[in-house]
C-alpha positions as CSV (number, residue, x, y, z in Angstrom):
1,M,82.4,148.3,222.2
2,T,78.7,149.0,222.4
3,T,79.0,149.9,226.1
4,L,81.9,152.3,225.3
5,A,79.8,154.0,222.6
6,A,76.9,154.5,225.0
7,T,79.3,156.0,227.5
8,D,80.7,158.4,225.0
9,L,77.2,159.5,224.0
10,L,76.3,160.1,227.7
11,A,79.5,162.1,228.1
12,Q,78.7,164.3,225.1
13,A,75.2,164.8,226.4
14,S,76.5,165.8,229.8
15,D,79.0,168.2,228.3
16,N,76.6,169.9,225.9
17,A,73.4,169.5,227.9
18,I,72.8,173.0,229.1
19,L,73.4,176.2,227.1
20,D,75.7,178.9,228.4
21,E,73.0,181.5,229.0
22,A,71.7,181.8,232.5
23,L,68.3,180.4,233.5
24,T,65.7,182.6,235.2
25,L,63.2,181.7,237.9
26,S,60.4,181.7,235.4
27,D,62.2,179.1,233.4
28,W,62.5,176.8,236.4
29,L,58.8,177.4,237.3
30,Q,57.8,176.6,233.7
31,A,59.8,173.3,233.7
32,G,58.4,172.3,237.1
33,I,54.8,172.9,236.0
34,I,55.4,170.8,232.9
35,V,56.8,167.9,235.0
36,A,54.0,168.1,237.5
37,A,51.4,168.2,234.7
38,S,52.9,165.3,232.9
39,L,53.0,163.3,236.2
40,V,49.3,164.0,236.8
41,L,48.4,163.1,233.2
42,A,50.5,159.9,233.4
43,V,48.5,158.8,236.6
44,V,45.2,159.5,235.0
45,V,46.1,157.8,231.7
46,A,47.4,154.7,233.6
47,R,44.2,154.3,235.6
48,L,42.1,154.7,232.4
49,V,44.2,152.2,230.4
50,R,44.2,149.7,233.3
51,R,40.4,149.9,233.6
52,V,39.8,149.5,229.8
53,L,42.2,146.5,229.5
54,T,40.8,144.8,232.6
55,H,37.4,145.0,230.9
56,V,38.7,143.8,227.6
57,V,41.4,141.1,228.4
58,G,40.6,140.5,232.1
59,P,42.5,141.2,235.2
60,G,46.2,140.3,235.1
61,F,49.7,141.7,234.7
62,A,49.1,142.7,231.1
63,A,46.7,145.4,232.0
64,T,48.9,146.6,234.8
65,V,52.1,146.6,232.8
66,T,50.5,148.3,229.8
67,A,49.1,151.0,232.0
68,R,52.5,151.5,233.6
69,L,54.2,151.7,230.2
70,A,51.7,154.3,229.0
71,A,52.3,156.3,232.2
72,Y,56.1,156.1,231.8
73,L,55.9,157.2,228.2
74,I,53.8,160.2,229.0
75,F,56.0,161.2,231.9
76,L,59.2,160.9,229.8
77,V,57.7,163.0,227.1
78,G,56.9,165.7,229.6
79,L,60.3,165.4,231.2
80,F,62.1,165.8,227.9
81,Y,59.8,168.8,227.1
82,A,60.7,170.4,230.4
83,L,64.4,169.8,229.8
84,T,64.0,171.4,226.3
85,S,62.4,174.4,227.9
86,L,65.5,174.8,230.1
87,G,67.7,174.7,227.1
88,V,69.0,171.2,227.5
89,Q,70.0,169.4,224.3
90,V,68.1,166.1,224.6
91,G,69.1,164.7,221.2
92,P,72.4,163.1,222.4
93,L,70.7,162.1,225.6
94,I,67.9,160.2,223.8
95,G,70.5,158.5,221.6
96,A,72.5,157.4,224.6
97,I,69.4,156.1,226.4
98,G,68.3,154.2,223.3
99,L,71.7,152.6,222.8
100,G,71.8,151.7,226.5
101,G,68.3,150.1,226.2
102,L,69.5,148.1,223.2
103,V,72.5,146.7,225.2
104,L,70.2,145.9,228.1
105,A,67.7,144.2,225.9
106,L,70.4,142.0,224.4
107,A,71.8,141.1,227.8
108,L,68.3,140.2,229.1
109,Q,67.0,138.6,225.9
110,K,65.3,135.6,227.5
111,L,63.6,137.8,230.1
112,V,62.4,140.2,227.4
113,E,61.1,137.3,225.3
114,N,59.2,135.9,228.3
115,F,57.8,139.3,229.1
116,F,56.4,139.9,225.6
117,S,55.2,136.3,225.3
118,G,53.2,137.0,228.5
119,L,51.7,140.1,226.9
120,I,50.7,138.1,223.8
121,L,49.2,135.3,225.9
122,Q,47.0,137.8,227.8
123,A,46.1,139.7,224.7
124,R,45.2,136.6,222.6
125,R,43.7,134.8,225.6
126,P,44.1,131.1,224.6
127,F,43.3,130.5,228.3
128,K,42.5,132.5,231.3
129,V,43.0,132.1,235.0
130,G,40.9,129.3,236.3
131,D,40.9,127.3,233.0
132,T,42.1,123.7,232.9
133,A,44.8,123.5,230.2
134,L,47.3,121.0,228.8
135,L,50.5,123.0,228.1
136,G,53.0,120.7,226.5
137,D,53.2,117.7,228.9
138,H,51.7,119.6,231.8
139,L,48.0,119.4,232.7
140,G,46.6,121.6,235.4
141,I,44.5,124.7,236.3
142,V,46.0,128.1,235.4
143,I,46.3,130.1,238.5
144,D,48.5,133.1,237.3
145,I,50.2,134.6,234.3
146,D,53.0,136.9,235.4
147,S,55.7,138.8,233.5
148,R,57.9,135.7,233.2
149,T,56.0,132.5,233.8
150,T,52.6,130.8,233.5
151,V,51.7,129.1,236.8
152,L,49.7,125.8,236.8
153,R,48.3,123.9,239.7
154,G,48.4,120.2,238.8
155,L,45.7,117.7,239.5
156,D,47.9,116.4,242.4
157,N,48.1,119.9,243.8
158,T,51.6,120.5,242.7
159,V,52.5,124.0,241.3
160,V,54.4,124.2,238.0
161,R,55.9,127.4,236.5
162,L,56.3,127.3,232.7
163,P,58.3,130.1,230.8
164,N,55.9,132.2,228.9
165,S,58.0,131.9,225.7
166,D,57.7,128.0,225.8
167,V,54.0,128.2,226.5
168,A,53.4,130.7,223.6
169,A,55.6,128.6,221.2
170,G,54.1,125.2,222.1
171,P,50.7,123.5,221.7
172,I,48.0,124.8,224.0
173,I,44.9,122.6,224.7
174,N,42.2,124.3,226.7
175,L,39.9,121.7,228.2
176,T,37.4,124.1,229.7
177,T,36.8,126.6,226.9
178,E,33.4,125.0,226.3
179,P,31.0,123.8,229.1
180,L,30.8,120.2,227.6
181,R,33.5,117.9,226.3
182,R,33.2,114.4,224.7
183,S,34.9,111.2,225.8
184,E,35.2,107.7,224.4
185,L,35.1,104.2,226.0
186,E,35.6,100.9,224.2
187,V,33.6,97.8,225.2
188,G,34.1,94.4,223.5
189,V,31.5,91.7,223.3
190,A,31.8,88.0,222.3
191,Y,31.5,87.0,218.7
192,D,28.3,85.1,219.2
193,T,26.5,88.1,220.6
194,N,23.4,89.6,219.1
195,L,25.0,92.9,218.1
196,Q,21.7,94.8,217.7
197,A,20.6,93.8,221.2
198,A,24.1,94.8,222.6
199,A,24.0,98.2,220.9
200,Q,20.5,98.9,222.4
201,C,21.6,97.7,225.8
202,L,24.7,100.0,225.8
203,T,22.7,103.0,224.6
204,E,20.2,102.5,227.4
205,A,23.1,102.2,229.9
206,L,24.5,105.6,228.8
207,G,21.0,107.1,229.2
208,Q,20.9,105.9,232.8
209,V,24.0,107.9,233.8
210,Q,23.0,111.3,235.2
211,R,26.4,112.9,234.5
212,V,26.1,112.1,230.8
213,S,24.6,115.0,228.9
214,A,21.4,114.3,227.0
215,D,22.2,116.9,224.3
216,P,24.2,116.0,222.3
217,P,23.0,112.4,222.7
218,A,25.3,109.6,223.6
219,Q,26.0,106.9,221.0
220,A,27.2,103.3,221.0
221,L,28.7,102.4,217.7
222,L,30.4,99.3,216.3
223,T,34.0,100.1,215.4
224,R,36.1,97.0,214.7
225,F,36.6,93.2,214.8
226,G,39.0,92.6,217.6
227,A,41.3,89.7,218.3
228,S,38.9,88.2,220.9
229,S,35.8,90.4,220.6
230,I,33.6,92.7,218.5
231,D,34.2,96.2,219.8
232,F,31.8,99.0,220.5
233,T,32.9,102.6,221.1
234,L,30.8,104.6,223.5
235,Y,30.7,108.4,222.7
236,Y,29.3,110.5,225.5
237,W,29.3,114.2,226.6
238,H,30.0,115.5,230.1
239,G,31.2,118.5,232.0
240,S,34.5,119.8,230.6
241,G,36.5,119.7,233.9
242,V,38.9,116.8,234.6
243,P,37.1,115.7,237.8
244,E,33.8,115.6,235.9
245,E,35.5,113.5,233.2
246,L,36.8,110.9,235.7
247,A,33.5,110.7,237.6
248,T,31.5,110.3,234.4
249,R,33.8,107.5,233.1
250,H,33.4,105.7,236.4
251,D,29.6,105.9,236.2
252,V,29.6,104.8,232.5
253,I,31.7,101.7,233.1
254,L,29.5,100.7,236.1
255,S,26.3,101.2,234.1
256,A,27.5,99.4,231.0
257,H,28.7,96.4,233.1
258,Q,25.4,96.2,235.0
259,S,23.3,96.4,231.8
260,L,25.2,93.8,229.9
261,A,25.2,91.4,232.8
262,A,21.4,91.8,233.2
263,A,20.9,91.1,229.5
264,G,23.2,88.0,229.6
265,I,25.7,89.5,227.2
266,T,29.3,88.5,227.8
267,I,32.0,91.2,227.8
268,A,34.8,89.5,225.9
269,F,38.3,89.1,227.1
270,P,41.4,87.4,225.6
271,Q,41.2,83.6,225.7
272,M,43.8,80.9,225.5
273,V,43.2,77.2,224.6
274,V,45.2,74.7,226.6
275,W,46.0,71.3,224.9
276,S,46.8,68.3,227.1
277,G,48.5,66.4,224.3
278,Q,46.4,63.3,224.7
279,G,44.1,61.7,222.1
280,E,46.5,62.2,219.3
281,D,48.9,59.8,217.4
282,A,52.0,59.6,219.6
283,Q,54.0,58.1,216.7
284,P,53.2,60.0,213.5
285,Y,55.9,58.2,211.5
286,H,54.8,54.7,212.8
287,G,58.0,54.2,214.8
288,R,60.5,54.2,211.9
289,A,62.7,56.6,210.1
290,D,63.1,56.2,206.3
291,A,65.8,57.4,204.1
292,I,65.2,60.8,202.6
293,P,65.6,60.6,198.7
294,A,67.3,63.4,196.9
295,S,65.0,65.8,195.2
296,S,65.4,68.7,193.0
297,T,65.6,72.1,194.7
298,P,62.2,73.9,194.5
299,G,62.3,76.5,191.8
300,V,65.5,75.2,190.2
301,H,65.1,73.2,186.9
302,A,67.7,71.3,185.0
303,P,68.6,72.7,181.6
304,K,66.7,71.1,178.7
305,Q,68.8,69.3,176.0
306,P,68.3,70.0,172.4
307,A,66.1,67.7,170.3
308,L,69.1,66.2,168.3
309,A,71.0,65.4,171.5
310,R,68.0,63.7,173.1
311,Q,67.5,61.5,169.9
312,L,71.2,60.5,169.9
313,S,71.0,59.6,173.6
314,R,68.0,57.3,173.0
315,W,69.8,55.7,170.1
316,R,72.9,54.9,172.1
317,I,70.8,53.4,174.9
318,R,68.8,51.4,172.4
319,T,71.9,50.0,170.5
320,G,73.6,49.2,173.7
321,F,70.6,47.3,174.9
322,I,70.6,45.3,171.6
323,R,74.3,44.5,171.9
324,R,73.9,43.3,175.4
325,F,71.3,40.7,174.6
326,A,72.6,39.7,171.1
327,P,73.9,36.0,170.7
328,D,77.6,35.4,170.7
329,E,79.1,35.0,167.3
């Protein structure tokens, strides 16, 4: 139905587009000058907009697309003005074009959503080309943001394309926004360790790693009593890139192990005690099994008899005992 309505509007625009009066050569010259001037103005404005946006939001498709949209808008305004100067009724034509654009937007809803999401990403700039970002479950270096997708190069050199709408709607973690980033490493020592000496040893080990930043300073803090160890957590700062993170972790583990070994401090690990079964009583019940007497159920007590009933019961037992041992008459 919407397509038919757009067709009817286009037909009306074509039927009533031009007035009945004849057009002179000056009218055509005037319309041509307007179109040419609008075209030149559109090119100038496009270049100016692209230069400004490139300086503000950086190079990318956002600056190019915005510049093109501005140029198209200026050219269309000039074209409609030229048609008006020729006596063309542009009202029905504009309505038909607007309705057709609505139909096209509904048909290409996902593409339009990705397009505007890409514009938002480039305008807000949560990341830029060259940053290392975690987008949803994907970690990699941003290599491009086009009109439909955000392109990541993974750490294994794979290329991943993510829809801009999913990127804009999901969590975005930019790992390289700042030059430094903090990491953590847990180290457990035995329970009989001098904890003050261990803390000093680990702090010195962190200071010996060149990749660890001196400002902010690294720290070795006690964090918990573990199942087999008392645990330290090492907090240290390093370059924000993922390769720097992996290399720094390698150096910190090596330095901590060397320092603790040199100080005679044991790095704890889970232990298991193995029992041979000897040296204990092999017959805990002395080789016999006794009868198990009946006992009351734990938590269940017999109901208590009233005082008069208990007195009568004792009297019956006592009189029966006397009768039993009385001499025969």
